N, C-alpha and C positions, 0 to 999 in steps of 0.2 A: 491430538494437536502438538503442534507444532510449537518449537521452543520461538517464535520470534511471539506466538497465540499467548505466551507464558510472560515475555519478556517486561520488567517494570519500563514506565513511561515515565521519567525519571521529572516530563516539563510540565506532565501533566497529571500527577497524582494528586492534587487538591479537585480536580472536576469529581463528576459522579460515574464513577463503573459504567453505565451503559455509555457517555461520552467516549471513556475511555478504550473500549470493546468497538467501541465504528472506527476506531481510529487504527488500530490491531487488523480489525479485516482489510481496510486498506491496505497495510502495508502486507499482509499476509496472500494478497490479491495481488501485490508490488503495482498499487494504482495512489498511495500515498503521494506521490509528486504531481503524478495529472490534476489530482486534485486540487493540489498549491496552485498548477498552473492556468487551473482553467480560471481559477478564482483569482488571480493576484500575477496577469501575465506582463505586466511590466514594472519595469527597475525606473529608479528615481536616476535623477540628473544633479544629484548635490555628491560633488566627489571631491572638496576642497573644505579645510575649515573654516576659511573665509565666504562660502559658500552656505556651510550649517548656519553659521554663526546667523545670515541675513536669515534664512530660513525658520531657524529656533526667534529672532526678533520680529520678525512678520507675525509668526503666530501667537506673541509674548502681545505685541499692538493689536489684533484684532479679539484677543479675549481676555486677558489680565495686564489692562493698563494700568492700574497703580500699584502691580507688584514691584517688587524692585529690578531693579535694572539689572539687567545681562552683563557680566563684563568679558566672559570669554566663552565659544561654544566649540569644541572640538570631536574630532574622531579620536578612539583612542584604544591602538592597539593592546595595551598591556586590561582594558578589561577583560574580565575572565568570566566565563559564563558554567564554569564550577562553581563560580560562588556567587551565581545568579545575577547578575551583572550587565544589565545589557546597557544599562545607563544610568547619570550618577551625577547627583547635585551634589554642589558643595559649596561652602561657605569659607572663604579664605580668610581671615583675620590678618590685617597687615598694621603696623603702629608705622605711619608717614609722618612725621614735622610734630610730634606727641598727641598726634589723633590715630584713634583706632578706625582703620579705616575696614569695611568688609566688603570683598568681592565674590561675586554671583557666579559659578561655573554650571558649567552643565557640559559632561566628556557622554558619549554616544561609543557605544561597542561598533570598532573597525568592519565588522563582519556585516555593520547594516549599511555600509557603502551597496550591495550588492543585491540589495532586497528590495522589496514592492514598496511604492511611494505610499501604500500607506502602513504599512509595518514603520517604516522610518516615523511618518509624522505621530505613532503611534508613541512609540518611545517619547518621542522630543515635550508631544502633550501631556505622559505623564511626568516628564523630570520636570517641565513648567508648572504644572499641579503643584509640587512640591513647594513650592514657593508661597503656596499662599497655605496648602494644609500641607502641616509635616510627615501626618501619619496615614497610611492606608483605613482611612475609615471613612463611612458613608457619604460627606461630605465632598473627602476626596475621589472617588470615581467619582459624583455627580458632575464636577467640576471638568472629570477627563472626558466623562459623557456628553458633557455641555457643548465643550471646543474640537469632541472630536464621536459625532454622534456613529454611533455601532461599536464601540473603541471595548465592549464587554467580550462582541463578538472576533472584533481584531485582537484582540488579545489572547483569548484562545487558540485562533489562529497562527497569530504571530507562535507557539509554545507547540505548535502542529509542525510549523519551519523547523522549528530548531528540531524536533524529534528526528523530520527528514534531514535535515543535516547531519544531525550525529550519524543515521544509519549511511548516509552517501560516504560519509568519510571513514564507516567502520568494511567496507566494501571494497576499499582502496586497499 
């Protein structure tokens, strides 16, 4: 057994051992990148904060018309995968003219500028779902699945993609 076969898969630790073993097998066979390329050959064209805002707003309008307005959406190169932040939703409260105003913001890790369109959508859907469901509970994941059918598979494959990216940077 090689050291790769024994390495911890930090993005996949919550998944069953059998799935982790399948990913390890692809790593040992040097086929993980091929797996991802076959499933997700395309890259999205959302490259600016303005385009990302329009993208998130369209998804919100389609699925969450009654949710609070989004005030800002942007790619953030400070979001750090070591803190497990692929995206972030925040409510920033400010006092304006004696009134308390809450601004809803979504930040997406900049690494997703180069990702498959399905992965970008998964992250935005996840953050939008927090506008209705603050906790990662059954209702939250049901809403994610409603907004993006196959959400759970995409979340798994996104974690496989992050594993592959780590392996690529380790090889450099």
